[in-house]
N, C-alpha and C positions, 0 to 999 in steps of 0.2 A: 504491502500499502503506499503512495507516497507522502510525502515528507507535504503538510498543508506552506504555504508560501504563504512568502512574509512579506510582507507588501512595503515597498519603496515609496520614502520623501529623499527625493538627489533634485537639487537643480543644478541646472547646467552656469556659468558665467566664462565669460567670455573679457575680447576687449582689456585684461588685464591685462599693466606697467610693467615694457620685462625689466624692471628697477625690483619688483616686489616677490616677500618671501613665504613661505606655505608660512612658517609665525604665525606676523601680518593678518592671511584671508583667515586662519582662524581665527583673528581677536577678535578680525574689520565680521566676521558671518555666528560667530558666539552668536551676538549681544540678538541676534533669532530665535534663538534657539538651541541643545545639548546638541553638537555634533557629534556624530559617531565614527563620518569615515573623511576628508579632505585630502582630494589625491590634485595635486597642481605641479605635473609636469614638467623636465627642465630642461635643456637641450645639452651632450654630452658634449658638445663641442666651444660652445660658448660658453655653459654655465646658467645662461638666462632662464626663468622661466619661459613656456613656449606659449602665453598670454592662455592661456583656456584653464579653468577646472573643475570640480564637481566636484556637489557638496552633498556630500547625506546626511540626512536633518535622524533623531531618532525618534523624532516622531510625526508628525502630519503638518502640526500645532505652528513646527520649527520655519517647518517646509513652505507653508503660510504666508508667514510670521517676510519671510524673506524675501517669498517673492509681489505684496503686496504693496509693499515700502517700492515709490516709484522714482524714487533717483540713490542709487549704488556710488558711492563716489571714495574711490583711493586711491592718493598719492594727486591728488588732483586732479584725475582720467574719472569716465564717467563709462562705470560698467555694462556688462549687458546678462542680463539676470532674468530663465527661464525654470522653467519645471525641467527635468531634464526626461527624452520622453527613449532616448536608447538602455534596452533591457541593460542590465548588472549584471554585470563580466562573472555573477554565478550563476545567474539566469542560462546565460553565452555559454559555459558549460556543465550546468547541468547539476551544481550541487548549490548547498547552502553555506555559506558564511557570514560567520557574529564574529565580528570584527568587536565588542564590548571589552 
């Protein structure tokens, strides 16, 4: 019997300034709710972030709080924040993962 699927409360963030670090993104998005996981990919050659990240909240409320804020600004740049429609890595691999 298949395990019950977990709800995903993920947002996709784009247009992140290349100077922003993971710690800064976590601090900013934590104001909306408890973060379960934040992935900010970095370029191996330059060492700078790739301009986007995914934020997974522990609750739907955290995700909704982030989505309802009209303007997100980090280091003077306006971020694009939207619900992440991409299936999580865990779903694509057919497994469950809990990063708590």
